[in-house]
C-alpha positions in Angstrom: 0.0 0.0 -0.1 1.4 3.4 -1.0 0.8 6.3 1.3 0.5 9.8 -0.3 2.6 12.4 1.5 -0.4 14.7 2.1 -2.5 12.0 3.7 0.4 11.0 5.9 1.1 14.5 7.1 -2.6 15.0 7.8 -2.8 11.9 9.9 0.3 12.8 11.9 -1.3 16.2 12.5 -4.5 14.7 13.7 -2.7 12.3 16.0 -0.6 15.1 17.4 -3.8 17.2 18.0 -5.4 14.3 19.8 -2.4 13.7 21.9 -2.1 17.4 22.8 -5.8 17.5 23.9 -5.4 14.4 26.1 -2.3 15.9 27.7 -4.0 19.2 28.4 -7.4 17.8 29.5 -8.0 18.6 33.2 -7.8 15.7 35.5 -10.7 15.3 37.9 -9.6 15.4 41.6 -11.0 12.3 43.5 -13.7 13.2 46.0 -12.2 12.7 49.4 -15.7 12.1 50.9 -16.5 9.1 48.6 -13.0 7.6 48.7 -13.7 3.8 48.6 -13.2 1.8 51.8 -13.4 -2.0 52.3 -13.1 -2.7 48.5 -12.9 -6.4 49.3 -16.4 -6.1 50.9 -18.1 -4.2 48.1 -19.4 -7.2 46.2 -21.5 -8.3 49.1 -22.1 -5.1 51.2 -22.9 -2.9 48.3 -24.6 -5.6 46.1 -27.1 -3.6 43.9 -30.6 -3.7 44.9 -33.6 -1.7 43.4 -35.3 0.7 45.7 -38.2 -1.0 47.4 -41.3 0.0 49.3 -41.5 -1.6 52.7 -44.9 -0.3 54.0 -46.7 3.0 54.0 -44.1 5.7 53.3 -41.1 3.6 54.3 -38.7 2.4 51.7 -35.3 0.7 51.3 -32.7 2.6 49.3 -29.7 0.5 50.2 -27.9 -2.6 49.1 -27.7 -6.3 49.5 -25.5 -6.3 52.6 -26.0 -2.9 54.0 -29.4 -1.4 54.7 -30.5 2.2 54.2 -34.0 3.2 54.9 -36.0 6.3 53.6 -39.1 7.8 55.2 -41.4 10.2 53.5 -42.9 12.3 56.3 -44.9 14.6 54.2 -42.7 17.5 55.2 -39.4 16.1 54.1 -37.4 12.9 53.9 -35.5 11.0 56.6 -32.7 8.6 55.8 -31.5 5.8 58.1 -27.9 5.0 57.9 -25.4 5.9 55.1 -23.4 2.7 54.2 -19.8 3.1 52.9 -18.5 6.4 51.5 -18.5 5.3 48.0 -22.1 4.3 48.3 -23.4 7.9 48.8 -24.0 8.7 45.1 -25.9 5.4 44.6 -28.1 6.0 47.6 -29.1 9.4 46.2 -29.7 7.7 42.8 -32.1 5.3 44.6 -33.9 8.2 46.2 -34.4 9.7 42.7 -35.7 6.5 41.3 -38.5 6.6 43.8 -39.4 10.0 42.6 -38.0 11.9 45.6 -35.5 14.8 45.6 -32.3 14.3 47.6 -32.6 18.0 48.6 -35.7 17.1 50.6 -33.7 14.9 52.9 -33.8 16.8 56.2 -32.4 14.2 58.7 -30.0 11.3 58.4 -30.3 8.9 61.4 -27.1 7.0 62.4 -27.1 3.6 64.0 -23.4 3.5 64.9 -20.0 5.3 64.5 -18.5 2.6 62.2 -17.2 3.2 58.6 -19.7 0.7 57.0 -22.8 2.5 58.3 -21.5 6.0 58.8 -18.9 6.3 56.1 -21.3 7.9 53.6 -22.7 10.5 56.1 -20.2 13.3 55.3 -20.9 13.1 51.5 -24.7 12.8 52.0 -24.7 15.9 54.3 -22.7 17.9 51.8 -24.9 16.9 48.8 -28.3 17.3 50.6 -27.7 19.7 53.5 -29.3 17.2 55.9 -28.6 17.1 59.6 -27.1 13.9 61.1 -28.8 12.7 64.3 -27.2 10.1 66.6 -27.1 8.9 70.2 -25.2 11.0 72.7 -22.4 8.5 72.9 -21.9 8.2 69.1 -21.6 11.8 68.4 -17.8 12.0 69.3 -17.0 9.2 67.0 -18.9 10.6 64.1 -17.3 14.0 64.5 -13.7 12.5 64.6 -14.2 9.6 62.1 -12.4 7.4 64.5 -13.5 4.5 66.8 -14.0 5.1 70.5 -11.4 3.7 72.9 -13.7 1.1 74.3 -14.9 -0.2 70.9 -14.3 -3.9 70.5 -13.0 -3.3 67.0 -10.7 -0.4 68.0 -7.5 -2.3 66.8 -8.8 -2.3 63.3 -8.6 1.5 63.3 -11.2 1.9 60.6 -11.4 5.7 60.0 -14.0 7.4 57.8 -14.8 10.8 56.7 -15.9 12.8 59.9 -19.2 14.6 60.2 -18.8 18.3 61.3 -22.1 18.7 63.1 -24.2 16.0 64.8 -27.5 16.6 66.6 -27.7 14.3 69.5 -30.7 12.4 70.9 -31.3 10.6 74.1 -32.7 7.1 74.7 -36.4 7.1 74.2 -36.6 10.6 72.7 -38.6 11.2 69.6 -37.7 13.2 66.5 -40.8 14.5 64.7 -40.8 15.7 61.0 -44.1 16.1 59.3 -46.5 13.3 60.2 -43.8 10.9 61.5 -42.1 10.7 64.9 -39.0 8.5 65.0 -37.9 7.2 68.4 -34.3 6.5 69.4 -33.6 3.2 71.3 -30.1 2.8 72.9 -28.9 -0.6 71.8 -25.2 -0.6 72.7 -22.9 -3.5 72.7 -21.5 -3.8 69.2 -20.5 -0.2 69.8 -21.2 1.9 72.9 -23.0 4.4 70.9 -25.3 2.1 68.9 -28.9 3.3 68.5 -31.9 1.5 66.9 -34.8 3.5 65.5 -38.5 2.9 65.4 -41.5 4.7 63.7 -45.1 4.1 62.6 -45.8 3.4 58.9 -49.4 3.6 57.8 -51.5 2.5 54.8 -55.0 3.9 55.4 -56.2 2.9 58.8 -53.5 0.1 59.0 -50.4 1.1 60.9 -47.3 -1.0 61.7 -44.2 -0.2 63.8 -41.0 -0.4 61.8 -37.7 -1.0 63.6 -34.4 -0.3 62.0 -32.0 -2.2 64.3 -28.4 -1.5 64.8 -25.9 -4.3 64.5 -25.9 -6.6 67.5 -22.9 -8.8 66.2 -20.5 -9.5 69.1 -17.5 -9.3 66.8 -14.1 -7.7 67.6 -10.5 -7.2 66.5 -8.0 -9.8 67.3 -6.9 -9.7 70.9 -10.1 -8.3 72.3 -11.7 -10.3 75.0 -15.3 -9.8 75.9 -14.7 -11.7 79.1 -12.0 -9.3 80.3 -12.8 -7.1 83.4 -12.3 -4.1 81.2 -15.1 -5.3 79.0 -17.7 -5.4 81.7 -19.4 -2.3 80.4 -19.9 -3.8 77.0 -21.3 -7.0 78.5 -23.7 -4.9 80.6 -24.7 -2.9 77.5 -25.5 -6.0 75.5 -27.7 -7.4 78.4 -29.6 -4.1 78.4 -30.0 -4.2 74.6 -31.3 -7.7 74.6 -34.0 -6.7 77.2 -34.9 -3.5 75.1 -35.1 -5.4 71.8 -37.2 -8.3 73.2 -39.9 -6.0 74.6 -39.9 -3.5 71.7 -43.0 -3.2 69.5 -41.7 -4.6 66.2 -44.1 -5.4 63.3 -41.4 -4.9 60.6 -37.7 -5.4 61.2 -34.9 -4.0 59.1 -31.4 -4.8 60.3 -28.3 -2.5 59.6 -26.6 -5.5 58.1 -29.2 -7.0 55.9 -28.2 -10.6 56.6 -28.1 -10.4 60.4 -31.8 -10.9 61.0 -31.6 -14.3 59.3 -33.9 -13.1 56.5 -33.7 -14.0 52.8 -35.5 -10.9 52.1 -34.5 -7.3 52.9 -36.7 -7.1 56.0 -38.8 -9.3 58.3 -42.4 -8.9 59.1 -43.1 -12.1 61.1 -44.2 -11.7 64.8 -41.3 -11.9 67.2 -38.7 -10.8 64.7 -37.0 -8.3 67.1 -37.0 -10.9 69.9 -35.4 -13.5 67.6 -32.8 -11.0 66.5 -31.8 -10.3 70.1 -31.8 -13.9 71.0 -29.5 -14.8 68.1 -27.0 -12.2 69.4 -27.4 -13.4 72.9 -26.4 -16.9 71.8 -23.4 -15.6 69.8 -22.1 -13.6 72.7 -22.6 -16.7 75.1 -20.6 -18.8 72.6 -17.9 -16.1 72.3 -17.5 -16.0 76.1 -17.3 -19.8 76.2 -14.6 -20.0 73.6 -12.6 -17.3 75.4 -12.9 -19.3 78.6 -11.6 -22.4 77.0 -8.6 -20.5 75.4 -7.6 -18.9 78.7 -8.3 -22.0 80.8 -10.6 -20.0 83.0 
């Protein structure tokens, strides 16, 4: 094949122009608030799920492994939990798919100051203007983006983007927006600041109580002992949480980790779901304590 000089020159000029454009094209700066964490868990924790109506004006806008709930109060929206930092844009996309505007999100309720549930808070606050609401004990961890000193997972040192402002709420206190009042329930153990949330969801004259439960998993970093004298406060907190969860009105249960309630679906609506959730954690903690006793010869 014979190339004509004019064609060859034109081709070289085009190539050079394209290269120059690529070289001078502005590079996008990565968003520090959505920098991915736990990439090895993304496939399960952030498995895509379509937004779903639960009951009344309560919806799920989260993922296969991490739950995020949305409540339409008639005077604005409330989110519950925020998943990982990189999940924030997808949460807002799911909100839009339901026909809502992210700018109408007024509050984001936090279940615990851990990166897998609070990691997306800072980005969501920036993008919506919402106010984060958390238990009194959790506020410091959310503001620092670091784990508390008595956290069983402290040695993992899982940091996440901090939240500048946090509105605190006490155990049993209600937060009202529009036609919905959400109540905070201290359910410490997994972290000292863990909070579960409950609210009524109605369809006509039929109303049900929805509970979005914090993680109750007695997991820890290597070297931590739940049986140690220094862990007495955590053991007491778990015991109080079990009592709270067992007596809580609970028609529909959503768990922060979607698989912890033992459900094959994204939520449970069978009677006694909250009690069963507490009893499963109670058994897991007892087994953990038994194994620690065997290892130490106690």
